[in-house]
Each structure stands twice: as C-alpha cells, then as structure tokens.
N, C-alpha and C positions, 0 to 999 in steps of 0.2 A: 312224702309227696301225696298230693291229691291229683286226681284227674277227673275233669268234668266236661261233658259234651253239651254244646249249646246248638240250637238251630239259628241260622243267619239267612235272611232273605235278601234277594236283590244282586247277588254275585253272579256274574256271567262268564268270567274269564280269569286267566292267571294274574293279570293286573289287579283285579278285585281281591283275589286271594292275598297277594302281596301287601295291599293296603290294610286289610283286616289283621293279617299276621303282624305286621309291624306295630300297629296300634296296641294289639294285645300284649305283645312282648315287652311293651314299655310299662305295663303294669308291674309294679315291684313284686317279686317273688315267683314270676312266671318263668319257667325254665324251658317249655316247648309248647309249641302250637302246631297242630296238624288239621288240615282242611280237606274234606272230601267234597269237592265242588259238585253241585247239582244244578245245572243250568235250567232256569225256569221253575226251580223248586227251592226247598229249603236245604241249604248245604249244612252239613255237619261239621262244626268246629270243636275240636277236643283241645282242652287246655291243661296243661300239667303245671302245677305250681307247689310251692313249699307248703302252703296252707290253703284251707278253702278260700275262694274269692267271693267277694260280695257281688251279687247279680248286678247291683247298680254300677259298679266299677267296670264290669264286662260290658254292660249295655252302653255306657258312656264311651268306652274305647271302640266299640262296633259303630256307634253313631258318629263318632269323630272321623271314622273311615268312610262314612257315607252309607251305612246299611243299617238294618234293623234286626234285633233278635226276634226270633220266632216266639210267640207267647207259649209258655209252658202249659201243658195240659194236665189237669188233676185227674187222678184215677179214682174212681168211686168204689 
C-alpha cells in the first residue's frame, strides 16, 4: 500500500469533498481517500492505493471534479 497527500485548491464545502473523493476513488487501485477541508486555502487530500499513482492521473481526476492540485514545492 502507498499513501500520498496532495494539496487541492478551491474546495469550500462537504459537497466539494464528495466530488473530489468520488473522482479519486474511480482511479484503479485506489482503496481510500481522506480529505482535510481547508476553506479558503489548500485542502489536504490523502490517497491510499495499491501502488504509487501517477501525478497526471490524480490531477486529471481532481480536474474532472472541478478543482486543481496545488503545485508541489521543491525543497532546496
């Protein structure tokens, strides 16, 4: 199992959380999705899957729900 946390911008309510959760659960291999809703900020979405997921697949699912992944920051 692999657990990865992503930032998602634009979610404001439980309805938003449900849309994102539904789209992410549709990705093959995803077994769990947990969302820490931050209204007005970047919500933390933790995805548990059988194997690591491609960032592109996660971004496409979040986009389909109507939201956007927060750009990852590189540590120097």
